[in-house]
N, C-alpha and C positions, 0 to 999 in steps of 0.2 A: 515384497516391496521392490519397486523398481526405482532407478534413479533416471531422471529426464534432464537434459541440457536443453534449455529453451530460451529463445530470443524474444524480447519484448518488442512490440506489443504482442500479446497472446492472441492467436486466432481461435475461432470457435472449435476447430479441429483439435488444436492443442488442448484446450480445456476439456473437450469430451474424451481425449486419449488418457486423462488422468484418474487415478482412483485414490480414495482416502488412504493415507499412509505413505504414498509414494514420495520420494524426495525429489526436489526440483532445484536445479541450479539456474538461476535466472541471470541473463546478460541483457543489458539494455538501460532504459530510463525508468526510475522510480521517483515518485513524488511523495514526500512526507506529507502527512496531514492529520491533524488531532482535532479535538472538540471545536475549538474556535473556527478553524478552518472549514470543517464541515458544516457548521452553523452558517457561516458566510456563504458557502456554495448553495446550501438549500434556500437560504434568503434570496439569493440572485434568482434561482430557479423560480421561486413563488412570486417574485417581482416581474418575471418575464423577461429578464436582462440576460445577455449572452454570458456564458462561462469563460473564464480566462484559460481554460484547458480543455482539450477535447476528451470528455470522460471514456468515450469508447477505445480510445488508444492510451488510456492512462492506467498505470498500476499505482495504487496508493498504499504506502507503508506507513501504518500507525506508529509514528515515531516522533519523539521530541529530541533532537540531536543535542549532545552536549556541546560546549565551546570547543573550538578547534585549537588543539595545541600547536605550538610552534613547529614548523617542519612537517606537519601532517595535512593531508587532504581534508579530513573532517574529524570531528570528535567521535565519541562513542555513539552508537546508533541502535539501541535496544528497542524492541517492540514494546508498545504501550497496549494495556488492556482493551481488546477490541470491543467489549460489550459497551463501553462509553459512547461508541459511535452508532449504536443499534438504532437510536431514535432517527438519525438522518440516512442511515444506509439504505433502506427501501427506496427513498426518493432518488438517490444517486444511481441505484440500479435501474430504476425506470428510465433514467436519462442517458443510460449508456455505460456506466462503469462496469467493467468486467472482472477487475482483479484488486483484492484487497489482501494486505499482509499485516498480521498483528499476533497477539497471543490470547489464549483463553477461549472460552466457549461464546457462541452466539446465541441470541434469542431464537425462539421458534419461528417467529415472524420473519428474521432475517435470513435463517435457513431456508424458509419456503421461498423468499424472494431471490435468493442465490439460485436455487433450483429453477424457478420460473423464468429468470433471465439468462440461464446457462452462464452463470458467472462463477467465480472460484474464490474460495477464501483459503488463504495459506497461512500457516503458522511459522514464525521465526522463534528460535530458541531464545528465552530470556536468560540474562545472566551472562551472556557472551557478547555484550555490545561492543567491546573493543576489538574482538574477533571479527564481528560482522563488518566494522569499518575498514578492515583490510581488503574487502571486495569492493570498495569504492574507489573509482579512478577519477571522478570529477564530482564536485559538489558546490552548489551555489544557491544563494537565497533567490527563490522565484516569485513569490507573492506575500504581501502583507506583513512587511517587516515589524509593523506596530505590534504584532502577536508574539514577537520574541521566539522562544523556542517553539511556540505553536504556529509560527509562520510556515508557509509551504516552501520546502526546499526541493530543488531538482537535483538528482544525483545519478550518475552513470555507474553501473555496477557490472561486475564480471564474477559469474559462477556464484552469485548470492544464494547462500543455502536457506531452504525453507521445505515445509512438509504440507502435503495437501490434507486440509481438514474437511472442508465442504465444497 
């Protein structure tokens, strides 16, 4: 297992240099997105409307952040079970998404779409959401505040730890 320090957005060369089991320390911009946000993004694609973020430059972290405690940049940011997004993932990959971070297995369809689009699925360790939040240097609501914890948040991270799955 190798450890890679990588800046976001990831290039195709970065993605192709990684192997399952490698540790990756990400620095750059992550966007949180869960079920409702994924559904809205796919709805926009199906309606032929422009997306509010460039998928090819976006790393999506399947996460619903907890409330921000006083004096902190963000609350706990643990990964959400990725298979909940499997219905939407192939469409997002077809439209440029390259990096997803979550926890758990992906469906055979999603694994094939990841391979086909030379994308990357990273896993973040569950149960250490307070620790993961220490890697966040900036955190802000980005889209759809009406979704509450399922809104899209934009965060800047430094050496955010994850592992290559697919």
